[in-house]
C-alpha positions in Angstrom: -22.3 -11.8 15.7 -18.9 -10.2 16.3 -18.8 -6.5 15.4 -15.9 -5.6 13.2 -13.7 -2.9 14.2 -13.3 0.1 11.8 -9.8 1.1 11.1 -8.9 4.6 10.1 -7.1 3.9 6.9 -5.4 1.2 4.8 -2.4 2.0 2.4 -1.9 -0.1 -0.7 1.1 -0.8 -3.1 -0.8 -2.2 -6.1 0.9 -5.0 -8.2 1.0 -8.8 -8.5 2.6 -8.7 -4.9 0.1 -6.4 -3.0 1.9 -4.3 -0.1 -0.5 -3.1 2.5 -0.5 -1.4 5.9 -3.4 -0.6 8.3 -3.3 2.7 10.1 -5.6 3.7 13.1 -5.4 7.3 14.1 -1.8 7.9 12.8 -0.5 4.5 14.1 0.6 1.8 11.7 -0.8 -1.2 13.4 -0.2 -3.9 10.7 1.6 -4.3 7.5 2.5 -7.0 5.1 2.4 -8.3 1.6 0.2 -10.7 -0.2 1.2 -12.5 -3.4 -2.0 -12.2 -5.6 -1.2 -14.8 -8.2 0.9 -17.9 -8.9 2.9 -18.5 -12.0 0.6 -21.1 -13.4 -2.7 -19.6 -12.2 -5.5 -18.2 -14.2 -5.0 -14.5 -15.2 -8.1 -13.6 -13.5 -6.7 -15.2 -10.0 -4.9 -11.8 -8.9 -8.1 -9.8 -9.5 -10.2 -12.1 -7.6 -7.6 -12.4 -4.7 -7.5 -8.5 -4.7 -11.2 -8.2 -4.4 -11.4 -10.8 -1.6 -8.7 -9.0 0.2 -10.7 -5.7 0.0 -13.9 -7.3 1.0 -12.1 -8.7 4.1 -11.2 -5.1 4.8 -14.3 -3.2 4.0 -14.6 -1.5 7.4 -11.7 1.0 6.6 -12.8 4.7 6.2 -10.0 5.4 3.6 -7.8 3.7 1.2 -4.6 5.4 0.2 -2.6 4.1 -2.8 0.6 5.0 -5.0 -0.7 6.6 -8.2 1.8 5.2 -11.1 1.5 7.3 -14.3 4.0 5.4 -16.3 5.2 1.8 -16.6 8.2 0.0 -18.1 6.1 -2.9 -19.4 2.7 -3.3 -20.8 2.2 -6.3 -18.6 2.8 -4.3 -15.4 0.4 -1.6 -16.8 -2.3 -4.2 -17.4 -2.0 -5.5 -13.9 -1.9 -2.1 -12.2 -4.8 -0.9 -14.1 -6.9 -3.9 -13.5 -6.3 -3.5 -9.8 -6.9 0.0 -9.7 -10.3 -0.4 -11.5 -11.4 -2.9 -8.9 -10.2 -0.6 -6.1 -12.0 2.5 -7.5 -15.4 0.6 -8.0 -15.0 -1.1 -4.5 -14.4 2.2 -2.7 -17.3 3.9 -4.7 -19.7 1.1 -3.9 -18.6 0.8 -0.2 -18.5 4.6 0.4 -14.7 4.6 1.3 -12.6 7.6 0.7 -9.9 6.8 -1.9 -6.5 8.9 -1.9 -4.0 8.7 -4.5 -0.4 10.0 -4.4 2.2 10.0 -7.1 4.9 7.5 -6.6 7.7 10.0 -7.3 6.3 12.3 -4.7 6.4 9.5 -2.2 10.0 8.7 -3.0 11.0 12.3 -2.7 9.2 13.3 0.5 9.9 9.7 2.3 13.5 9.2 1.2 14.6 12.7 -0.1 15.0 11.6 -3.8 12.5 11.3 -6.3 14.3 8.5 -7.9 15.1 6.5 -4.6 15.6 2.8 -5.3 13.7 0.3 -3.2 16.7 -0.4 -0.9 16.9 3.2 0.1 13.1 3.4 0.7 13.4 0.3 3.0 16.3 1.8 4.8 14.3 5.1 5.7 11.3 2.8 6.8 13.6 1.0 9.2 15.1 4.1 10.5 11.5 5.3 11.5 10.8 1.9 13.2 9.6 -0.5 10.7 10.6 -3.9 11.7 9.7 -5.8 8.6 11.9 -6.9 5.7 15.7 -7.1 6.2 17.9 -3.9 6.9 20.0 -2.6 3.9 17.8 -4.7 1.5 14.9 -4.2 -0.7 13.3 -7.4 0.7 9.5 -6.7 1.4 9.7 -3.5 -0.6 6.0 -4.0 -1.5 5.0 -3.6 2.1 7.6 -0.8 2.7 6.1 1.2 -0.3 2.6 0.8 1.4 4.0 2.3 4.5 5.9 5.0 2.7 2.7 6.1 1.0 0.6 6.3 4.1 3.5 8.1 5.9 3.8 10.9 3.3 -0.2 11.3 3.1 -0.4 11.4 6.9 2.6 14.0 7.2 1.0 16.4 4.6 -2.0 16.2 6.9 -0.3 17.3 9.9 -0.2 13.8 11.5 3.0 12.5 13.0 2.9 8.9 12.0 4.5 6.0 14.0 4.5 2.2 14.4 2.6 0.4 17.0 5.6 -1.5 18.0 8.0 1.5 18.6 
């Protein structure tokens, strides 16, 4: 039986498209995005896929996420709050530390503007060494948001984050 490696932390951008990054001792070793539901799928599909994703990564010591206090639509609020509920319960049961950071704080500290748009966030991530997405666009912004959240939390702790491929 193979022993699973414990990763220091995982950062998540919660939404129908889940952005994530894996961090090991301040180094972002992997990042990506996962579509949690298809247009014609059952409403519970996204929550089941999210739970399965968490179970597959149950060996992390800490999960970081963007805390979103307000939403533009009721549908977005329902999805986010459902995912957050699953995340909180999962971390409680698994004994995983859970750290939230307000989205506006991430934008301000990562891009220098609390109202930074997705393209600006991606531009900063590219400048720091992220090789995902497409330069000067907001493609793969969910992945970028997960990276930005981890980056800010780590910087606040005095850790100088970096990417494994830099």
